[in-house]
All heavy atoms as an XYZ file, in Angstrom:
859
protein
N      11.591     30.503    -31.056
C      11.627     29.658    -29.895
C      12.758     28.650    -30.059
O      12.951     28.096    -31.127
C      10.292     28.924    -29.719
C      10.301     28.009    -28.525
S       8.724     27.239    -28.125
C       8.525     26.089    -29.451
N      13.470     28.432    -28.973
C      14.543     27.447    -28.945
C      14.230     26.469    -27.818
O      14.217     26.849    -26.658
C      15.884     28.140    -28.710
C      17.040     27.187    -28.633
O      16.881     25.969    -28.709
N      18.225     27.718    -28.470
N      13.954     25.225    -28.143
C      13.601     24.238    -27.123
C      14.826     23.536    -26.533
O      14.673     22.654    -25.689
C      12.639     23.172    -27.689
O      13.276     22.529    -28.782
C      11.318     23.805    -28.109
N      16.017     23.948    -26.945
C      17.244     23.343    -26.422
C      18.269     24.417    -26.068
O      19.467     24.256    -26.298
C      17.811     22.360    -27.438
N      17.813     25.510    -25.477
C      18.709     26.589    -25.094
C      19.655     26.108    -23.997
O      19.238     25.528    -23.002
C      17.894     27.784    -24.582
O      18.759     28.823    -24.179
N      20.965     26.362    -24.186
C      21.964     25.902    -23.221
C      22.161     26.883    -22.072
O      22.763     26.535    -21.053
C      23.291     25.651    -23.939
N      21.682     28.100    -22.203
C      21.865     29.081    -21.119
C      20.810     30.173    -21.231
O      20.511     30.619    -22.333
C      23.254     29.695    -21.200
N      20.214     30.600    -20.145
C      20.407     30.038    -18.817
C      19.555     28.784    -18.641
O      18.485     28.663    -19.225
C      19.924     31.146    -17.890
C      18.875     31.859    -18.676
C      19.332     31.773    -20.125
N      20.056     27.862    -17.856
C      19.352     26.618    -17.564
C      19.171     26.526    -16.064
O      20.139     26.685    -15.315
C      20.133     25.395    -18.099
C      19.485     24.101    -17.656
C      20.243     25.462    -19.620
N      17.980     26.293    -15.635
C      17.713     26.184    -14.199
C      18.097     24.814    -13.675
O      18.680     24.671    -12.626
C      16.235     26.453    -13.898
C      15.947     26.419    -12.431
C      14.478     26.657    -12.104
N      14.280     26.293    -10.731
C      14.043     25.062    -10.315
N      13.948     24.085    -11.178
N      13.891     24.810     -9.039
N      17.712     23.763    -14.410
C      17.998     22.395    -14.017
C      18.134     21.567    -15.279
O      17.418     21.794    -16.248
C      16.856     21.879    -13.145
C      17.107     20.510    -12.558
C      16.025     20.102    -11.609
N      14.751     20.022    -12.332
C      13.586     19.866    -11.737
N      13.508     19.813    -10.448
N      12.488     19.784    -12.454
N      19.014     20.604    -15.277
C      19.214     19.769    -16.447
C      20.188     20.417    -17.420
O      21.049     21.209    -17.021
N      20.050     20.104    -18.703
C      21.016     20.582    -19.695
C      20.465     21.605    -20.672
O      21.225     22.187    -21.444
C      21.567     19.392    -20.508
O      20.472     18.720    -21.149
C      22.306     18.407    -19.606
N      19.133     21.815    -20.674
C      18.575     22.787    -21.607
C      17.286     23.386    -21.055
O      16.702     22.870    -20.103
C      18.315     22.155    -22.981
O      17.336     21.142    -22.877
N      16.861     24.491    -21.675
C      15.626     25.184    -21.311
C      14.947     25.644    -22.586
O      15.552     25.657    -23.663
C      15.937     26.385    -20.412
N      13.696     26.063    -22.476
C      12.985     26.678    -23.595
C      13.287     28.170    -23.529
O      13.159     28.797    -22.487
C      11.465     26.442    -23.504
C      10.738     27.204    -24.599
C      11.159     24.961    -23.574
N      13.710     28.741    -24.644
C      14.009     30.166    -24.717
C      13.109     30.795    -25.781
O      12.944     30.238    -26.871
C      15.472     30.370    -25.094
O      15.756     31.722    -25.304
N      12.532     31.957    -25.436
C      11.609     32.627    -26.353
C      11.938     34.108    -26.426
O      12.139     34.748    -25.396
C      10.140     32.466    -25.871
C       9.189     33.219    -26.773
C       9.755     30.994    -25.790
N      11.976     34.657    -27.620
C      12.025     36.102    -27.822
C      10.735     36.447    -28.561
O      10.502     35.956    -29.660
C      13.261     36.514    -28.654
O      14.433     36.110    -27.948
C      13.278     38.018    -28.872
N       9.893     37.258    -27.932
C       8.567     37.515    -28.486
C       8.332     39.010    -28.655
O       8.608     39.785    -27.750
C       7.499     36.932    -27.562
N       7.811     39.400    -29.796
C       7.427     40.781    -30.037
C       6.117     41.106    -29.334
O       5.587     40.310    -28.551
N       5.590     42.274    -29.636
C       4.351     42.747    -29.000
C       3.226     41.728    -29.139
O       2.920     41.274    -30.235
C       3.919     44.071    -29.623
N       2.653     41.367    -28.035
C       1.498     40.486    -27.917
C       1.751     39.068    -28.419
O       0.818     38.279    -28.509
C       0.274     41.119    -28.569
C       0.005     42.456    -27.977
C       0.214     43.677    -28.566
C      -0.451     42.740    -26.649
N      -0.088     44.694    -27.691
C      -0.499     44.140    -26.495
C      -0.816     41.951    -25.567
C      -0.906     44.762    -25.332
C      -1.216     42.580    -24.402
C      -1.265     43.967    -24.295
N       2.985     38.724    -28.723
C       3.314     37.351    -29.088
C       3.441     36.522    -27.820
O       3.553     37.059    -26.726
C       4.611     37.315    -29.890
N       3.412     35.197    -27.967
C       3.389     34.336    -26.780
C       4.059     32.994    -27.032
O       4.133     32.526    -28.171
C       1.949     34.105    -26.348
N       4.490     32.385    -25.946
C       4.838     30.974    -25.929
C       3.518     30.245    -25.706
O       2.815     30.509    -24.725
C       5.819     30.673    -24.788
C       6.098     29.186    -24.518
C       6.774     28.542    -25.721
C       6.948     29.040    -23.270
N       3.158     29.363    -26.622
C       1.877     28.668    -26.557
C       2.131     27.230    -26.130
O       2.768     26.466    -26.850
C       1.223     28.718    -27.938
C      -0.165     28.141    -28.071
C      -0.929     27.740    -26.985
C      -0.739     28.005    -29.335
C      -2.202     27.231    -27.138
C      -2.023     27.493    -29.503
C      -2.740     27.101    -28.402
O      -4.002     26.588    -28.558
N       1.652     26.869    -24.960
C       1.758     25.513    -24.441
C       0.392     24.868    -24.634
O      -0.581     25.274    -24.008
C       2.149     25.532    -22.965
C       3.431     26.312    -22.663
C       3.621     26.482    -21.171
C       4.633     25.636    -23.299
N       0.328     23.874    -25.531
C      -0.971     23.349    -25.955
C      -1.017     21.832    -25.843
O      -0.046     21.152    -26.155
C      -1.226     23.739    -27.410
C      -2.541     23.268    -27.951
C      -2.745     23.753    -29.384
N      -4.011     23.330    -29.907
C      -4.194     22.235    -30.630
N      -3.180     21.446    -30.916
N      -5.390     21.914    -31.061
N      -2.157     21.333    -25.411
C      -2.432     19.892    -25.418
C      -3.272     19.580    -26.646
O      -4.207     20.317    -26.968
C      -3.200     19.478    -24.176
C      -2.334     19.313    -22.969
C      -3.093     18.619    -21.854
N      -3.623     17.324    -22.214
C      -3.004     16.164    -21.986
N      -1.822     16.160    -21.434
N      -3.571     15.033    -22.314
N      -2.971     18.492    -27.287
C      -3.742     18.081    -28.460
C      -5.170     17.706    -28.069
O      -6.121     17.974    -28.792
C      -3.055     16.890    -29.135
C      -3.609     16.535    -30.488
C      -3.290     17.556    -31.544
O      -2.461     18.426    -31.385
N      -3.973     17.456    -32.671
N      -5.326     17.082    -26.891
C      -6.640     16.657    -26.427
C      -7.038     17.474    -25.209
O      -6.189     17.957    -24.472
C      -6.591     15.173    -26.065
C      -6.237     14.309    -27.263
C      -5.633     12.970    -26.851
O      -5.479     12.731    -25.635
O      -5.312     12.201    -27.742
N      -8.312     17.609    -24.977
C      -8.826     18.335    -23.814
C      -8.345     17.642    -22.539
O      -8.241     16.427    -22.500
C     -10.344     18.379    -23.802
C     -10.963     18.991    -25.011
S     -10.542     20.704    -25.206
C     -11.303     20.977    -26.777
N      -8.106     18.432    -21.521
C      -7.617     17.930    -20.243
C      -8.565     18.360    -19.140
O      -8.985     19.511    -19.102
C      -6.222     18.501    -19.969
C      -5.646     18.178    -18.624
C      -5.180     16.751    -18.517
O      -4.645     16.208    -19.471
N      -5.383     16.130    -17.384
N      -8.859     17.450    -18.233
C      -9.631     17.802    -17.040
C      -8.672     18.375    -16.007
O      -7.548     17.900    -15.855
C     -10.311     16.562    -16.459
O     -10.858     16.860    -15.185
N      -9.120     19.401    -15.292
C      -8.289     19.971    -14.224
C      -8.733     19.478    -12.848
O      -8.206     19.936    -11.831
C      -8.329     21.511    -14.252
O      -9.666     21.952    -14.045
C      -7.782     22.048    -15.574
N      -9.691     18.555    -12.811
C     -10.134     17.997    -11.533
C      -8.931     17.389    -10.813
O      -8.111     16.688    -11.414
C     -11.208     16.931    -11.751
N      -8.808     17.719     -9.531
C      -7.689     17.200     -8.745
C      -6.453     18.068     -8.767
O      -5.488     17.798     -8.057
N      -6.445     19.108     -9.576
C      -5.330     20.046     -9.649
C      -5.761     21.396     -9.085
O      -6.916     21.791     -9.207
C      -4.856     20.231    -11.100
C      -4.309     18.968    -11.713
C      -5.120     18.149    -12.486
C      -2.987     18.598    -11.506
C      -4.626     16.972    -13.051
C      -2.483     17.426    -12.061
C      -3.310     16.619    -12.832
O      -2.818     15.471    -13.375
N      -4.816     22.119     -8.505
C      -5.187     23.396     -7.896
C      -4.478     24.601     -8.518
O      -4.940     25.729     -8.365
C      -4.884     23.378     -6.397
O      -3.493     23.168     -6.184
N      -3.348     24.374     -9.213
C      -2.571     25.519     -9.731
C      -1.717     25.072    -10.907
O      -1.467     23.886    -11.110
C      -1.683     26.089     -8.631
N      -1.265     26.054    -11.655
C      -0.243     25.840    -12.675
C       1.015     26.515    -12.137
O       0.965     27.590    -11.527
C      -0.669     26.421    -14.047
C      -0.879     27.920    -14.002
C       0.339     26.066    -15.123
N       2.166     25.862    -12.324
C       3.428     26.403    -11.824
C       4.509     26.232    -12.878
O       4.541     25.236    -13.603
C       3.836     25.686    -10.538
N       5.381     27.234    -12.990
C       6.513     27.170    -13.909
C       7.593     28.122    -13.423
O       7.360     28.973    -12.570
C       6.097     27.498    -15.355
C       5.448     28.841    -15.536
C       6.205     29.958    -15.868
C       4.080     28.993    -15.405
C       5.600     31.202    -16.037
C       3.468     30.222    -15.581
C       4.240     31.322    -15.897
N       8.787     27.968    -13.958
C       9.913     28.847    -13.651
C      10.172     29.732    -14.864
O      10.064     29.286    -16.006
C      11.168     28.025    -13.359
C      11.106     27.302    -12.055
C      10.565     26.054    -11.840
C      11.575     27.756    -10.796
N      10.683     25.718    -10.525
C      11.311     26.741     -9.852
C      12.208     28.920    -10.363
C      11.651     26.859     -8.525
C      12.557     29.019     -9.033
C      12.277     28.007     -8.115
N      10.522     30.991    -14.605
C      10.811     31.940    -15.685
C      12.074     32.727    -15.342
O      12.343     33.012    -14.175
C       9.596     32.865    -15.938
C       9.744     33.615    -17.240
C       9.352     33.777    -14.761
C       8.447     34.187    -17.762
N      12.862     33.041    -16.355
C      14.113     33.775    -16.176
C      13.983     35.120    -16.870
O      13.501     35.207    -17.991
C      15.272     32.976    -16.774
C      16.617     33.476    -16.401
N      17.191     34.562    -17.017
C      17.491     33.048    -15.472
C      18.387     34.775    -16.481
N      18.589     33.872    -15.538
N      14.422     36.172    -16.223
C      14.290     37.517    -16.773
C      15.313     37.917    -17.811
O      15.291     39.047    -18.298
N      16.233     37.008    -18.179
C      17.253     37.356    -19.157
C      18.193     38.427    -18.608
O      18.287     38.630    -17.397
N      18.872     39.131    -19.483
C      19.846     40.137    -19.055
C      19.191     41.390    -18.490
O      19.722     42.035    -17.610
C      20.771     40.502    -20.203
C      21.673     39.373    -20.607
C      22.613     39.765    -21.725
O      22.492     40.827    -22.331
N      23.569     38.906    -21.998
N      18.012     41.742    -19.002
C      17.402     43.015    -18.589
C      16.287     42.863    -17.559
O      16.080     43.745    -16.736
C      16.865     43.761    -19.810
O      15.887     42.963    -20.460
N      15.527     41.777    -17.602
C      14.408     41.585    -16.681
C      13.303     42.612    -16.901
O      13.368     43.455    -17.798
N      12.268     42.534    -16.076
C      11.184     43.517    -16.116
C      10.186     43.356    -17.237
O       9.380     44.254    -17.483
N      10.194     42.221    -17.928
C       9.275     42.030    -19.042
C       7.823     41.977    -18.549
O       7.502     41.235    -17.629
C       9.603     40.722    -19.785
C      10.971     40.707    -20.407
C      12.058     40.194    -19.457
O      11.857     40.093    -18.253
N      13.208     39.873    -20.014
N       6.924     42.757    -19.173
C       5.513     42.736    -18.778
C       4.807     41.530    -19.416
O       4.505     41.538    -20.594
C       4.974     44.060    -19.329
C       5.853     44.341    -20.514
C       7.202     43.757    -20.182
N       4.563     40.522    -18.606
C       4.013     39.270    -19.104
C       2.648     38.988    -18.504
O       2.300     39.502    -17.448
C       4.955     38.111    -18.759
C       6.393     38.232    -19.238
C       7.227     37.083    -18.678
C       6.453     38.258    -20.748
N       1.904     38.144    -19.192
C       0.648     37.644    -18.667
C       0.497     36.185    -19.087
O       1.073     35.748    -20.074
C      -0.541     38.462    -19.149
C      -0.781     38.429    -20.632
C      -1.885     39.397    -21.048
O      -2.407     40.147    -20.243
N      -2.234     39.389    -22.319
N      -0.285     35.452    -18.305
C      -0.634     34.080    -18.654
C      -2.082     34.100    -19.103
O      -2.945     34.713    -18.455
C      -0.440     33.137    -17.448
C      -0.962     31.747    -17.762
C       1.038     33.087    -17.068
N      -2.341     33.460    -20.218
C      -3.687     33.408    -20.789
C      -4.109     31.949    -20.841
O      -3.390     31.104    -21.376
C      -3.714     34.022    -22.210
C      -5.128     33.980    -22.783
C      -3.167     35.439    -22.200
N      -5.273     31.656    -20.273
C      -5.789     30.288    -20.278
C      -6.678     30.069    -21.499
O      -7.307     30.995    -21.993
C      -6.565     30.016    -18.990
O      -7.620     30.943    -18.835
N      -6.698     28.811    -21.955
C      -7.548     28.440    -23.085
C      -8.377     27.214    -22.735
O      -7.872     26.261    -22.126
C      -6.707     28.145    -24.329
C      -6.070     29.367    -24.967
C      -4.655     29.537    -24.478
C      -6.119     29.279    -26.452
N      -9.635     27.264    -23.122
C     -10.541     26.125    -22.984
C     -11.141     25.874    -24.351
O     -11.708     26.764    -24.964
C     -11.652     26.419    -21.976
C     -11.141     26.537    -20.555
C     -12.230     26.864    -19.577
N     -13.284     25.835    -19.585
C     -14.470     25.997    -19.008
N     -14.761     27.127    -18.381
N     -15.368     25.025    -19.054
N     -10.961     24.650    -24.832
C     -11.478     24.264    -26.142
C     -11.034     25.253    -27.219
O     -11.806     25.633    -28.098
C     -12.997     24.124    -26.096
C     -13.543     23.360    -27.278
O     -12.818     22.619    -27.944
N     -14.816     23.538    -27.568
N      -9.786     25.720    -27.105
C      -9.220     26.634    -28.090
C      -9.611     28.092    -27.933
O      -9.186     28.937    -28.720
N     -10.434     28.416    -26.946
C     -10.900     29.782    -26.745
C     -10.224     30.411    -25.535
O     -10.177     29.810    -24.454
C     -12.418     29.788    -26.539
C     -13.151     29.253    -27.747
O     -13.007     29.773    -28.842
N     -13.921     28.207    -27.555
N      -9.730     31.641    -25.715
C      -9.099     32.334    -24.593
C     -10.115     32.597    -23.489
O     -11.281     32.855    -23.759
C      -8.452     33.664    -25.052
O      -9.447     34.486    -25.640
C      -7.316     33.428    -26.019
N      -9.625     32.538    -22.254
C     -10.474     32.709    -21.088
C     -10.044     33.926    -20.279
O     -10.599     34.992    -20.421
C     -10.429     31.447    -20.209
C     -10.904     30.196    -20.904
C     -12.352     30.269    -21.343
O     -13.245     30.501    -20.537
N     -12.605     30.079    -22.617
N      -9.055     33.753    -19.447
C      -8.624     34.779    -18.516
C      -7.218     35.244    -18.872
O      -6.354     34.435    -19.229
C      -8.656     34.236    -17.063
C      -8.086     35.237    -16.085
C     -10.077     33.848    -16.676
N      -6.986     36.553    -18.775
C      -5.670     37.154    -18.995
C      -5.148     37.561    -17.618
O      -5.668     38.483    -17.008
C      -5.794     38.385    -19.910
C      -6.244     38.042    -21.310
C      -7.553     37.650    -21.573
C      -5.350     38.104    -22.351
C      -7.969     37.339    -22.847
C      -5.753     37.778    -23.646
C      -7.063     37.396    -23.896
N      -4.122     36.856    -17.113
C      -3.637     37.053    -15.751
C      -2.209     37.632    -15.798
O      -1.254     36.920    -16.088
C      -3.636     35.710    -15.013
C      -2.965     35.700    -13.673
C      -3.812     36.366    -12.648
C      -3.147     36.228    -11.276
N      -3.668     37.152    -10.324
N      -2.045     38.943    -15.525
C      -0.694     39.514    -15.462
C       0.120     38.832    -14.364
O      -0.429     38.465    -13.319
C      -0.932     40.983    -15.121
C      -2.342     41.248    -15.540
C      -3.080     39.959    -15.292
N       1.401     38.649    -14.621
C       2.292     38.099    -13.614
C       3.376     39.120    -13.299
O       3.629     40.030    -14.086
C       2.907     36.746    -14.047
C       3.738     36.880    -15.331
C       1.813     35.692    -14.217
C       4.468     35.613    -15.739
N       3.989     38.975    -12.148
C       5.062     39.882    -11.745
C       6.199     39.790    -12.749
O       6.640     38.691    -13.088
C       5.570     39.508    -10.338
O       4.468     39.564     -9.441
C       6.667     40.438     -9.882
N       6.693     40.932    -13.265
C       7.801     40.892    -14.228
C       9.010     40.169    -13.634
O       9.366     40.388    -12.470
C       8.110     42.368    -14.475
C       6.821     43.057    -14.186
C       6.221     42.298    -13.037
N       9.645     39.292    -14.417
C      10.800     38.563    -13.912
C      11.997     39.488    -13.694
O      12.151     40.502    -14.373
C      11.089     37.529    -15.000
C      10.481     38.105    -16.237
C       9.318     38.930    -15.793
N      12.842     39.115    -12.746
C      14.048     39.885    -12.447
C      15.175     39.504    -13.396
O      15.254     38.359    -13.853
C      14.486     39.626    -11.007
C      13.475     40.000     -9.925
C      13.975     39.540     -8.559
C      13.200     41.488     -9.944
N      16.054     40.453    -13.677
C      17.211     40.200    -14.533
C      18.108     39.146    -13.895
O      18.353     39.168    -12.687
C      18.002     41.487    -14.748
N      18.573     38.209    -14.715
C      19.544     37.222    -14.279
C      19.078     36.260    -13.207
O      19.888     35.607    -12.565
N      17.760     36.134    -13.024
C      17.224     35.337    -11.926
C      16.084     34.448    -12.393
O      15.241     34.867    -13.172
C      16.699     36.273    -10.808
O      17.755     37.105    -10.372
C      16.141     35.490     -9.643
N      16.061     33.226    -11.872
C      14.921     32.337    -12.075
C      13.884     32.627    -10.995
O      14.221     32.749     -9.820
C      15.345     30.876    -11.971
C      16.098     30.392    -13.171
C      17.450     30.290    -13.294
C      15.556     29.960    -14.414
N      17.788     29.824    -14.537
C      16.633     29.614    -15.248
C      14.260     29.846    -14.904
C      16.461     29.141    -16.543
C      14.082     29.364    -16.190
C      15.169     29.032    -17.003
N      12.618     32.745    -11.395
C      11.522     32.993    -10.466
C      10.447     31.939    -10.694
O      10.068     31.668    -11.842
C      10.916     34.397    -10.723
O      11.938     35.372    -10.573
C       9.778     34.684     -9.755
N       9.954     31.367     -9.609
C       8.864     30.394     -9.718
C       7.538     31.146     -9.741
O       7.286     31.997     -8.889
C       8.879     29.420     -8.544
C       7.872     28.297     -8.722
C       8.144     27.168     -7.747
N       7.330     26.024     -8.082
C       6.366     25.534     -7.303
N       6.121     26.089     -6.133
N       5.674     24.483     -7.683
N       6.710     30.840    -10.712
C       5.383     31.434    -10.848
C       4.354     30.347    -10.542
O       4.404     29.263    -11.130
C       5.168     31.983    -12.281
C       3.754     32.515    -12.454
C       6.210     33.031    -12.621
N       3.452     30.634     -9.620
C       2.366     29.719     -9.274
C       1.055     30.496     -9.379
O       0.904     31.539     -8.734
C       2.529     29.150     -7.844
C       1.374     28.220     -7.513
C       3.866     28.431     -7.696
N       0.133     30.002    -10.188
C      -1.156     30.666    -10.366
C      -2.264     29.662    -10.076
O      -2.360     28.620    -10.743
C      -1.320     31.212    -11.811
C      -0.158     32.119    -12.185
C      -2.657     31.946    -11.941
C      -0.141     32.520    -13.647
N      -3.119     29.951     -9.082
C      -4.248     29.059     -8.823
C      -5.131     28.929    -10.067
O      -5.385     29.914    -10.776
C      -5.005     29.761     -7.694
C      -3.978     30.628     -7.031
C      -3.071     31.077     -8.151
N      -5.588     27.720    -10.341
C      -6.448     27.499    -11.506
C      -7.711     28.344    -11.451
O      -8.217     28.774    -12.494
C      -6.801     26.018    -11.627
C      -5.634     25.093    -11.984
C      -6.107     23.645    -12.012
C      -4.987     25.480    -13.304
N      -8.191     28.630    -10.260
C      -9.400     29.465    -10.125
C      -9.176     30.867    -10.692
O     -10.102     31.489    -11.210
C      -9.836     29.553     -8.665
O      -8.813     30.116     -7.870
N      -7.937     31.379    -10.626
C      -7.634     32.711    -11.160
C      -7.503     32.702    -12.679
O      -7.459     33.760    -13.301
C      -6.362     33.261    -10.522
C      -6.525     33.552     -9.047
C      -5.272     34.136     -8.421
O      -4.374     34.610     -9.156
O      -5.187     34.129     -7.176
N      -7.429     31.514    -13.268
C      -7.332     31.387    -14.725
C      -8.641     30.889    -15.343
O      -8.707     30.630    -16.539
C      -6.196     30.428    -15.099
C      -4.793     30.918    -14.801
C      -3.779     29.796    -14.976
C      -4.439     32.099    -15.690
N      -9.684     30.746    -14.520
C     -10.952     30.215    -15.024
C     -10.868     28.744    -15.379
O     -11.614     28.261    -16.230
N      -9.963     28.021    -14.720
C      -9.727     26.622    -15.070
C     -10.013     25.637    -13.944
O      -9.686     24.467    -14.046
C      -8.272     26.443    -15.522
C      -7.850     27.195    -16.777
C      -6.359     27.008    -17.028
C      -8.666     26.740    -17.978
N     -10.616     26.086    -12.851
C     -10.892     25.179    -11.737
C     -11.978     24.177    -12.127
O     -13.066     24.561    -12.561
C     -11.313     25.970    -10.502
N     -11.654     22.892    -12.010
C     -12.609     21.806    -12.250
C     -13.319     21.892    -13.595
O     -14.543     21.774    -13.668
C     -13.626     21.735    -11.109
C     -12.959     21.383     -9.800
O     -12.195     20.415     -9.746
N     -13.191     22.172     -8.776
N     -12.557     22.111    -14.652
C     -13.128     22.107    -16.000
C     -12.652     20.850    -16.735
O     -11.639     20.247    -16.370
C     -12.748     23.385    -16.793
C     -13.245     24.632    -16.081
C     -11.260     23.465    -17.078
N     -13.352     20.471    -17.773
C     -12.977     19.271    -18.520
C     -12.457     19.574    -19.914
O     -12.132     18.657    -20.667
C     -14.190     18.337    -18.626
O     -15.239     18.995    -19.324
N     -12.363     20.867    -20.266
C     -11.980     21.232    -21.628
C     -10.760     22.156    -21.693
O     -10.607     22.938    -22.621
C     -13.160     21.852    -22.364
C     -13.725     23.081    -21.654
O     -13.294     23.393    -20.527
O     -14.609     23.738    -22.250
N      -9.865     22.053    -20.716
C      -8.627     22.837    -20.729
C      -7.715     22.274    -21.812
O      -7.522     21.076    -21.921
C      -7.947     22.742    -19.356
C      -6.508     23.161    -19.344
C      -6.149     24.460    -19.625
C      -5.509     22.256    -19.045
C      -4.819     24.857    -19.609
C      -4.179     22.643    -19.026
C      -3.836     23.946    -19.304
N      -7.131     23.168    -22.628
C      -6.210     22.678    -23.653
C      -5.003     23.563    -23.916
O      -4.216     23.281    -24.810
C      -6.941     22.382    -24.961
C      -7.557     23.604    -25.618
O      -7.641     24.667    -24.977
O      -7.963     23.491    -26.783
N      -4.794     24.626    -23.123
C      -3.572     25.378    -23.363
C      -3.406     26.609    -22.506
O      -4.328     27.078    -21.847
N      -2.171     27.112    -22.541
C      -1.794     28.362    -21.880
C      -0.882     29.146    -22.802
O      -0.097     28.564    -23.550
C      -1.010     28.089    -20.587
C      -1.718     27.442    -19.432
C      -0.718     27.107    -18.345
C      -2.803     28.360    -18.881
N      -0.986     30.451    -22.742
C      -0.010     31.331    -23.370
C       0.757     32.035    -22.271
O       0.169     32.455    -21.277
C      -0.664     32.433    -24.199
C      -1.513     32.033    -25.348
C      -1.550     30.834    -25.996
C      -2.475     32.868    -26.000
N      -2.484     30.863    -26.999
C      -3.070     32.121    -27.023
C      -2.900     34.176    -25.798
C      -4.043     32.626    -27.868
C      -3.875     34.680    -26.627
C      -4.433     33.907    -27.661
N       2.052     32.203    -22.447
C       2.828     33.153    -21.647
C       3.133     34.266    -22.632
O       3.894     34.082    -23.582
C       4.098     32.510    -21.062
C       3.726     31.309    -20.186
C       4.886     33.553    -20.264
C       4.909     30.517    -19.685
N       2.482     35.396    -22.447
C       2.388     36.426    -23.478
C       3.059     37.738    -23.081
O       2.966     38.187    -21.946
C       0.902     36.682    -23.767
C       0.652     37.640    -24.911
C      -0.831     37.815    -25.171
O      -1.623     37.949    -24.239
N      -1.205     37.803    -26.426
N       3.706     38.364    -24.070
C       4.285     39.699    -23.939
C       3.142     40.706    -24.000
O       2.401     40.757    -24.973
C       5.265     39.929    -25.089
C       5.891     41.289    -25.089
O       5.644     42.122    -24.231
N       6.731     41.540    -26.076
N       2.985     41.521    -22.947
C       1.879     42.481    -22.893
C       2.199     43.825    -23.522
O       1.402     44.750    -23.453
C       1.465     42.734    -21.434
C       0.810     41.576    -20.780
C       0.240     41.923    -19.427
N       1.277     42.188    -18.442
C       1.345     43.281    -17.692
N       0.442     44.220    -17.793
N       2.306     43.421    -16.817
N       3.372     44.029    -24.093
C       3.677     45.338    -24.695
C       4.559     45.180    -25.910
O       4.891     44.081    -26.309
C       4.302     46.272    -23.666
S       6.043     45.946    -23.383
N       4.995     46.289    -26.463
C       5.776     46.259    -27.693
C       7.239     45.920    -27.493
O       7.924     45.583    -28.432
C       5.635     47.586    -28.408
C       4.221     47.834    -28.863
C       4.068     49.115    -29.657
O       5.055     49.658    -30.131
O       2.920     49.560    -29.800
N       7.745     46.036    -26.264
C       9.141     45.683    -26.012
C       9.332     44.189    -26.211
O       8.466     43.400    -25.891
C       9.542     46.067    -24.592
N      10.465     43.792    -26.761
C      10.738     42.373    -26.916
C      11.030     41.745    -25.580
O      11.533     42.407    -24.666
C      11.911     42.146    -27.858
C      11.567     42.387    -29.306
C      12.564     41.789    -30.240
O      13.674     41.463    -29.813
O      12.232     41.674    -31.415
N      10.695     40.490    -25.453
C      10.946     39.794    -24.190
C      11.793     38.559    -24.439
O      11.832     38.018    -25.541
C       9.636     39.379    -23.496
C       8.872     38.370    -24.386
C       8.787     40.552    -23.133
C       7.739     37.699    -23.670
N      12.461     38.139    -23.415
C      13.141     36.857    -23.428
C      12.655     36.129    -22.179
O      12.747     36.644    -21.077
C      14.653     37.019    -23.355
C      15.235     37.581    -24.620
C      16.743     37.609    -24.599
O      17.344     36.964    -23.735
O      17.299     38.296    -25.456
N      12.083     34.966    -22.377
C      11.578     34.183    -21.258
C      12.075     32.751    -21.409
O      12.170     32.251    -22.514
C      10.064     34.213    -21.243
N      12.373     32.159    -20.316
C      12.784     30.750    -20.342
C      12.073     30.026    -19.215
O      11.859     30.587    -18.155
C      14.291     30.657    -20.168
N      11.733     28.795    -19.495
C      11.117     27.988    -18.445
C      11.487     26.555    -18.641
O      11.887     26.141    -19.678
C       9.606     28.165    -18.442
O       9.052     27.737    -19.661
């Protein structure tokens, strides 16, 4: 993982860049539990790199335990795509123990994702 990737950058001067093997993931974690009351969705931008088509899924975590595995549309090559997932589809609507998300490679092909 590179938290200061200079390219591609959607906005600002850097992005997070990840190359992940089979079933590996970018893990976005909060140290403390978070309430999702008042929130309706999680949203992020992802770039498909040079090849695009990476089979990805978002995995929700509550109190350190995986909840829902939600496949997302594979990103396009050379393009930033906004991903919006309702919290209800991740099992996170109105919970008080949300603490993380994985953006995970669903197959053996390596992926490059940036957000």
